[in-house]
N, C-alpha and C positions, 0 to 999 in steps of 0.2 A: 080458804087456807090449807094449804098440803100437808095434810099430816101424814109424820115419821118418813119424807123425804128431805132427807139434806139441802139447802140451799145448795151446795158446792154440784149435788149429784142431778140435781135439777136442772141446772144453767152451762151443763157441758152433756157432746152429747156421747154414747157409750160404745166404749172401744168396739176395737172387732176383730178379736183375736180368736182363735179355732181352738178346741179341746188336743192335749195328747192323743197322738193317734198312732206311736212309734216309736221303737227302745232305740234311745241315745244314750249317749259316751258325750260328758262334758270334763271339764276342768273342775267347774262347780254349780251348784244347783241350788236355786234360792226358794222355799216355798215364803208365799207370803209377797204378792204385787203393789204393798205400798211405799211410805214415805224410807221403809228403812230397807226395802229389798230391792227398791229402785235406785236407793243411793250407791248401797254395797255394790250394784250389779255395772253402773256406770264408772266406779273406781277401777274394777277387775278389768272390763273390757277395755278400759283406757291402758291397761297395763297388759292388756294381749292374752286373756286368760278368757276362755271358751265357756259362756256362761248361757246357764236355762231357768227361767223364772216360771211357776206357776202359781194358781191363786183357785183355791175354789169355789169362788166367786165369778165378779169382772173385776177386772182392776183398778184401781184406788175406787173402791165399790165398801170396803170394811172401818175399818176404824179411821182411818186415813181417810176416808171421803164423810166420816162421820165429826170431825173435831171443827174446833171455831176457830184453828189454828190463830194463833197470838206467838211470837218468833218475841224473844225474851232472855234475857240475863237473870232474872228477877225470877226465877224457879219456883216451883210450888215449896220446895220445902225450904225453911227459911236457914238462910245463912247462918243466925245467929247460929240453927241446929246442927247444921253442915260444919262447923266452926270445933262444935262441941264432940263432936262425934269423928273427925275425920281430922281436926287442927285446921291451922290457917291454910296450909300448903295444900290440903284438901278442897278448901270452900275456893282457893284461886284455881283450882285443877277447872272445879265445877263452872265458876264464868267464864276459862278459859275455854273450855272447848264448847259452851252455850254461845261464845262469840265467834267459835272457828263455824260453826254450823247456823249461823246467822248469816256469816261470810261468803259461806259456799254457795247456801240457798242464792242469796245476790247476786254472785258471779252466774250462775245458773239462769237466774232472770233475764238479764240482759239478752239471751237469747231464744228465752221462754215469755209469750203476751200471758202473764199472770196475775194483774194487776199486783206487785209489790210497791209497794211504800212503805216509805218510812212514817211512823210516829211515834211520839213518846209515850212512853209505859208510865202509869198512877199503881201505887200500892197504897190505897188510901184508907181510913177510917170514918164511921160514922160515930165512934164512940168516945167519948174522951179521954176516957177511963184508959182506951188504949193507946191513947198517942206515946205517952212513955216508951211500951212495949215496940213500939214502929222505930222511936229515935233510936233506940236499941238496936234494931235488924238496919237500918242506914249505916252505924256505923261498923259491922260488921259485912255490911253489902262492900263499902269502898276501903275496905282493909283486903276482900276477895277480890279488888281489882275493878269492881262494878261503879264508871262515870256516876252517879248517883248522887239528887240535892234532893236538898225539906223543902218543902211548898207548903202554906199555910191555903192556899186556895188551889181544890181540885176541880178542871172546867166542865163540870156537872151540872145539869142542872137541878142541884139539889145540896142541900149543907151539909158542909164534910166538916168533919176535924182537920184537912190537911194529911197530909201522906209523903210519902216520896216518890219522886218523879227520876225515870232516868232515861233521856235523851236518846234518840234514832234507835228504838225498838224496829220491830218490820209488824204487816199484816202482808195477806197475799193471796189468792183463789186455790187455795192447795191440789184440786183436783185437775185444773188447769195446767197446773205448773208437775205435777206426776206425768197427766198424759203428755206432756211435755220433753222427760224424759226419756219412756216407754218409746215415743217416736225416735227420739236417737239414738236408742238401745238397737230397734229394731232396724235403721239404719245402719248401724254398727254389727249386723250381725248377729245378735243377741235372739233368743227363740224366747220367745214370750207363749205363754199357754194357759187359758183361760179355761174356768170351767172341768177342772182336774184338782182333786183331790187327793193331798198326801195319806194312805192309808197306814204304812209300816216302813220303817227305818230299818238296814240291816247294814253297822257300821263294821265298814273292813276296807281293804286297799284294792280294787275301789269301792265306797260306800253303794247300797244299792236300794234306790228311795223308791218303794212301791207306792203307785198309785191307783186310781180306780179306772185309771187308762191306758195303764202300760209302765213301761220301770224304767228307770234314766240311774246310769252307773255315773258315777260325780267322784273325784278324788278328796273333793270337801262339801259340804253340807251347811247352808245357814238356813235357822226355822227364824224367817221374820215375818211370823204370824199376829204378833201384839202378844198370844199368852202359849207358851212353849208347849206343845203336843207331846214331844219328845221325850219328859221327864216325868212321870207321874205325881211324885211325890217332893223331891227335893227341890228344885224352883217351886213349887207351887206353895211352900208351906212360910215362902218369904213373899206371900204376892199376896193383895188381897182385891177382890174386884166391884167397883161400884160400877153402879148407874148415873149416867150425869144427863142434863136435858136442857135444851137451846129451841131458841125460837127469834128467829125472826121479822121484825116489825117498821112499819113505817110509822117516824113522829109525825105529829100538828104543828107544833112549835118547840123551844126551848132546845132543840138540836144541838150537843154536844158539841166541845171540839173535837179531832180527830183524835181518836189516842187508842191504848189498851188500858183497860181500867178494870182492876180487880180489890174487892172489899176483903175487909178483915171478918165479915159477919160469919158463925157458923149454922147453915152451911154458906157457906161466901157464892159471891155472884162477881160476874166476870161479863166483861162487855166490849164490842167493839164494832165498826161501821165497814158496810160492802155495798159501796154502787147505790146511794140512799136510802138503805136499809142498814138498821141497827141488830146484831146480833146480840143476844142477852142469855146468861146461860148461869145454873148454877143449880141449886137442888140433890145434889149427890145423896146416895145414898148405897147400903151397900147391895150387891144386886142378890134378888132374891128374897131380902130380907123387909120387904114394903108390899103389904097388903092389897091395895090398891095405887100401880103405879099412875093412872091416871090423876089424884092427889096430887105427885111432884109437878105434873105440866098445869097445877091449878094454884098450886103457889108459888110457881115462876110465873106465869100471870098477871096473879095478884102482885107480885115484887113490882115489878114490870109497870102495871097502871099505877100502886102509889107513886113511885118514884119520876114517870114520864109522862107525856100528856099523847096518845094512841093514836093513831087514824084508821091500823088496820093491822092484826097479824096475819103475818103472809105465806109464813112456813111454821114448824116445828119438826124438831127431831132428837133422837137422844142419843149417845154413847157410851163406850164403855172405858172406863181408864183400871190401869190397874197401880195399886198402892202399894212399894214395896217396906217390910217392916224397919226398915233404917234409912228411908229414908231417899237412895238416889239408885236409879237402874241396873239390872245386871247386863252385864254386854260381855260376851268374849264368849271365851269358848267353851260348852258348854262341860257341868261335872262330869268325872266319869268319863269323858271321850276323846277321842285326839284329832278329830277331820269334821266335828260337830259344833256349829257356834251358833249362839242363842242372844235375844237380844227381849228386853221384856223391862214392867213395871215404871214406866214415863213418869206415871201417875198425870197432870191435868198438861205436861210437855210433852205429846206426844210429836210434835213439827221435828222440837228442836230436838230433843232427845232421838225422835228417830234418826235425824240425819249424821248425828254425834255418832249413834250406830252402825249406821252404813261406813262411816270413815273411820272409824275405829277396830269394826271388824276386817274389810277389806286390807286394811294395815296388818294386821293380824295373818290374815290368810299371806298377803305376800311377804310377808317377813321383816316387815318395817317397824323400825322401833317408835311406840306412841306413849305418849306420860300418862296418856288417860286411865292406861292397859289395868293397873292395878288397882287403883280408885273402883272401878268398875267391874271389875273383874266377878264373877259369879262364886269365886270357892274363895272370894275373899274372905279373912275373919270377919266375923260381924264384931263391933265393939258391945258391952258392956251394957250400953246407955241404949241397945235398941231389945234386949230382954224383953222386954215390958209392953213395947207393940207386937211382939214376935207374939204371947203367949196371948193381947189382945186379939191379933188379927185371926188368930187360929181357933179359938177358944167355940167357933161357931162350928169344926167341923167332927168335932165327937160328939157337942150337944145334938146336933142336929139327926145324926144319925140316930141317937138315944130317942128324942124327940120323935122320928118316923116311924120307929118300929112302936111306939107306946101311943101315938095320938089318936083319936079315933077319927078316922074316916069314912065319906059317906059311903054308903049301900045305892046300889045300880039303882034303889026307887029315888037317887035323890038327882037325878039324871031327867026323869019326868018335868021337875021346878030348875030345868037349868034354860038360862034365858038365851038367846042370840048374841052371840061374842064374848059368853062368859066361861069360863074354865071349870073345871073339880075335878078332885080327886078323890077317885072311887075304889072300894073296896070289890076282889070279883078272886072270891077261894082266899088262899094266901097269897094273892098278889094284889098288888095297887099300880091304878089306873088313871092317866092324867087324860080327860076326855072336853073337849070342845065342843060347841055347835055354831055353826057357822048360816053365812047370810042366809043359805036357802035353808038352815033347821037341821040340816044336815049331822050327824055326829061322827069326830075324830077322835080314835082313841088310840094310846099309844102307853107304852110303860111310864111310870111314874119315876123310877129310877135312874138316874144320871148315868152313861156310861163308864165316867171317869172314874170316881171312886166310890158310888154307892149310894148318893144319897138322894130323897127326894126333891123332886123338881118342884116349884111352886111357878101358879098361873102370873102372866104379867098381861093386864088389862089392856094397859096404852099401848102396847105391841100384838098383844096378839100371840104371846110366846112363854115357850114353858123356860123358865131362868133356875139354874138351882144354886141356893145357899151358902154351899160349901166355896169353893173355887169357880164362880162365874159362869161355864161352860152355859150355852142359849141354844134352846130348839124351838124350830117351827113347829104351831100344831098337829102337823103331820110328822115330827120326829126329827128334817132335817138339821143339821149341825147347824148355828146362827153364829156361837162363839167359842172357841178352843177354852179349857185343854181337852173336852172330849175328843175320842177321833172315830166315835162310831154312834151311826144315828140311834135317835131309840127305837126300839122292836114296836111294830103298828101292831092293833089291834083291828080287825075289820067289825064293825056293829051290825047288829043282824037282828030286824023286828026291836030296833031300838035296845030292850036290856040284854041278848046273848051276844056274844063276842066270841070270835076266833082267832088263833092268830094269823097273820099276814105276814106273807115273806119280806125281808126290808127289803 
């Protein structure tokens, strides 16, 4: 079994794009080479604008490479809730924009070998008490324009209580698709730079994007980084970061029909196929709030073995999703900015809403009127109905800050008992350090204070990372940024004779 390596990344060749090495001047610079960034770039290049893309890692290796790639109109936020908050017109626009994204991907897939396939989608329940709720959701989805119907039988090898069936949804290999988009962009003169990290932005005319490899000047800047690092507070109080888990298994018997499947359990599970494998995900929890993340994988595997007859577990990985407090993504002009655009809060619909983002942001930059703009605008007026969710999702920040300062942290002596593969927060004077022991029994020490807004990170034992419970920033055991919104790495500390530490240059 391949641990922490998504199937999509394992089955594609790593792209070969160099880091930035010179000062550039372009019409638009895009930060993030995932589905949002590449879709935006394609639209802008086709309109004749000069475009540069940078990514701190490899192309399509972030959340776009850690997805399960369901393409659907049946988005995670129920149409019942969307209509209650945004009216029937808002619900219709969500369905319309999702269909437009699916159509756009399908048209591109005609020129890219990416395993694109039409399949039905099923939102089902195993609880008879939830049938009435699902039937109500069906009516609201139909009212929004979704071609959906009720089915008593869902083609899965276990008993269900029926559900909603939506024909002509889709699945694909996201990384094959994104590498194909990048190849097209390269032939059209778009400059793509990997291993290039944005450090700071000075907005103006032009804007100056400062990276660790040089400066790019541009008329417009797009942050397509899953979580926008350009805004410290305003956007992040509207988003909550969650970890989600997936595994790809081979089944011995009772193979389901092809399709996309989503249950109504809490936490919920989602299923699709890919070249003889079945990819099953779920067990979501808030980032940094699970004390033993290996347990999430165990719970997921237990669920899979209870519902299917398994031959092998071939891959397992996890990803990060951002839940918006009012149920819809934030796509458009960055608050208080004239030339900067952002996209975030896709919930579990990253491939669909990432494409919606690319279509919408490119229209905004090109001055094309788009009917979805007001609905997804980060500056939209929040409905009263979202106030409760806003408070619930943001209560962790002040509570965690206080808890971090008063909780008893282990002393340096505790490192004697730290086993290989384990992490521990320890106290050194007035500082709290995050310390990890590697396979060679070497200790790695970094500051435990997240560089975004100051919460203490927590150890993620499944992925051997330090995760922030406040806004979802994640760091490697050496302090390197894995997920934003943090823009600065954690300060390293060199461990000498195991217990004596001195500060190490970042």
